[in-house]
C-alpha positions, -999 to +999 in steps of 0.1 A: +491+183-573+487+171-609+452+151-604+461+122-628+493+118-606+520+132-632+507+108-657+501+123-690+484+107-720+499+111-752+489+105-791+504+078-804+512+079-843+492+053-861+525+037-875+537+027-839+506+005-831+513-030-821+512-056-853+488-074-833+466-046-823+425-053-821+402-034-841+378-019-813+350-016-842+347-052-844+340-055-806+302-065-801+308-078-765+335-076-739+341-090-706+362-075-677+370-099-649+384-086-616+379-108-584+394-087-559+386-067-527+363-034-531+393-007-539+408-030-563+373-035-581+368+003-581+404+008-597+391-012-628+362+014-633+387+035-662+390+002-682+355+001-688+352+038-694+385+038-718+371+005-737+336+022-742+353+053-757+374+031-780+344+009-789+312+028-783+293+002-798+304-026-775+287-042-747+310-040-718+303-067-690+321-070-658+325-103-633+333-094-596+326-109-565+289-100-553+301-081-521+319-054-544+292-051-570+285-017-556+318-005-570+308-009-608+269-008-603+254+018-621+289+027-643+278+046-674+298+021-694+287-014-681+259-032-696+259-062-673+274-072-639+281-107-635+283-118-597+303-146-580+297-154-540+325-156-521+306-180-497+295-206-522+318-231-508+300-229-475+268-239-494+283-274-500+297-289-533+265-296-553+252-259-546+284-243-552+285-262-588+250-253-594+259-217-592+291-219-608+274-235-639+248-211-637+273-180-642+291-199-668+260-203-686+251-168-685+286-158-697+286-182-724+252-169-736+268-134-742+294-147-768+321-123-760+346-111-788+372-099-759+380-109-722+401-088-702+415-105-671+432-081-648+448-104-623+470-134-627+443-157-609+441-190-629+404-189-627+404-162-655+423-189-680+399-213-672+369-192-684+388-176-711+391-213-723+358-221-717+342-189-733+366-189-762+365-154-773+382-139-805+408-121-780+417-123-745+444-103-724+460-108-691+491-098-674+522-119-677+526-145-650+560-164-638+540-193-629+518-216-654+542-213-682+529-223-717+495-235-702+489-196-689+504-179-722+481-201-743+451-192-726+453-157-739+460-140-774+477-110-754+497-109-722+508-074-707+537-066-685+533-051-653+554-027-636+566-033-597+585-019-572+560+008-564+567+030-595+532+032-611+494+037-602+473+005-603+448+022-625+477+026-649+487-011-648+451-019-652+451+003-684+480-012-698+456-041-708+441-020-732+476-005-744+485-040-751+456-044-774+465-012-792+439+012-775+453+041-758+432+056-729+424+093-732+412+121-710+383+119-686+380+081-694+409+074-675+392+086-641+375+068-615+336+062-616+313+055-591+277+060-590+257+057-557+220+056-570+191+075-563+181+057-532+215+062-514+215+101-525+181+102-510+187+085-477+222+106-474+205+140-481+179+129-453+208+121-430+223+153-436+193+172-428+187+154-397+220+165-382+218+200-397+247+195-424+249+208-456+267+194-488+304+204-487+296+217-452+317+190-432+351+170-430+347+131-434+371+111-414+371+075-420+401+061-396+400+024-403+407+000-427+398-039-430+435-042-425+443-025-391+481-024-396+471+002-421+457+023-395+466+053-375+465+050-337+434+056-316+452+085-295+463+107-324+430+103-342+414+115-312+439+143-310+430+154-347+395+153-339+398+180-310+423+201-333+397+203-361+366+210-337+385+238-320+388+251-357+351+250-359+351+224-385+321+200-385+330+163-387+312+132-398+331+100-388+322+067-409+334+031-405+322-002-412+298-023-397+327-045-385+329-050-347+365-041-347+359-009-367+329+002-342+353-005-313+383+015-330+359+047-334+341+044-303+377+045-287+384+074-305+352+094-299+356+085-262+392+101-260+381+132-284+351+142-265+342+168-290+309+170-311+309+143-342+285+128-362+290+092-360+276+073-390+297+039-383+282+007-393+250+027-407+258+030-442+260+006-474+289+010-497+262+033-519+252+055-492+289+058-485+297+071-519+270+095-517+279+108-483+315+110-493+306+131-530+289+157-504+318+159-480+342+188-485+372+168-479+380+130-469+406+121-444+416+084-438+440+059-445+448+035-476+414+017-476+384+013-502+368+044-486+398+065-501+393+052-536+356+058-533+364+096-524+387+096-553+359+082-573+330+106-564+357+137-568+361+147-533+397+159-522+416+136-499+440+137-471+453+098-470+475+084-445+500+057-458+523+033-439+538+001-452+516+002-484+524+022-515+511+055-522+526+055-557+505+023-564+475+028-542+470+067-534+440+090-545+436+088-579+425+116-603+414+140-574+435+170-555+452+152-527+477+152-503+497+120-487+511+121-454+537+094-444+567+093-426+604+092-432+611+053-426+636+043-453+621+008-452+584+018-464+567+008-483+576-025-472+539-043-478+542-059-446+515-065-422+532-044-395+567-043-388+581-077-386+547-090-392+538-077-357+503-060-370+516-025-359+533-001-383+558+022-368+558+042-399+522+049-394+526+057-357+557+083-367+530+106-385+522+136-364+487+150-358+504+183-369+514+168-403+478+156-410+464+190-398+488+209-422+479+189-449+438+195-442+444+232-441+463+231-473+436+212-492+408+234-476+427+265-489+432+253-523 
């Protein structure tokens, strides 16, 4: 399977560049804004790498929510990571205002030449107006009209309908500026850090596991309508254990995820190293980098696996694999033949249960695992 999802970068003749393309050599400082969830933030990492490749002298900062910071911390192209707290509203209006003004002061001090806003959230437009960079780019927006358009010097079009990967959509922001992403800069990047690496090495030694000597299974997602059923997960564990494969199970500290993993393990009744709730995001990245294979659903841990170069078997139901599948690594997508998918709904009829996921058989998943392990 093509590691770049069948998308190939091409060299564009100089005469075909946009008349309003910017000169990367003039960039001193740039800010990338991505205020979304963990996986969304990680999928912006090629924007940092590609911009740095085009403008080596530019200092590139990012603005994210604080809980998603591990997705970009340590990125080799990143100079400064600015963070907003999702919970600041709970601290009271005065405390929130002080914190917001503190971030604005820090951003103003950087005197950005370029802002890259990767969503259509109005906060990015307000920040751009307040920071007054020379250039600013954001996606076109159906709402907001002239106010949105006048907030930025460049607007890029997004391709919907599940026809293009989210990474490519993010990189369109650079293409709109006349910067053409090339080669390895288009790959995801996640740096767990030395502390996380050391803890995972100790944990593996404690459980008698070697790097690349185990399969990681992460069955849950923050959105449970994306999850494969407990019983089928348990059956898959029995099949893999019968083949003599060593298994490490991971999951978030969330009580619902712990409950799901416990139910799977109780039904499977096979030897599994269960690290659910024991790892932070950086440690999860370090563990995944040592796994022979990652098996899971559409989730941030799946994107983490792609970012650290671990092959993936990914189960997809209502979400679109062309938009959100593993990027840049060997992988297999396992899904159903339901004509209605990907519907993007929170379960069939909004009922939180996705029949397309329940239709995926253990045989389909185990076959995909066997194919990747043999490749």
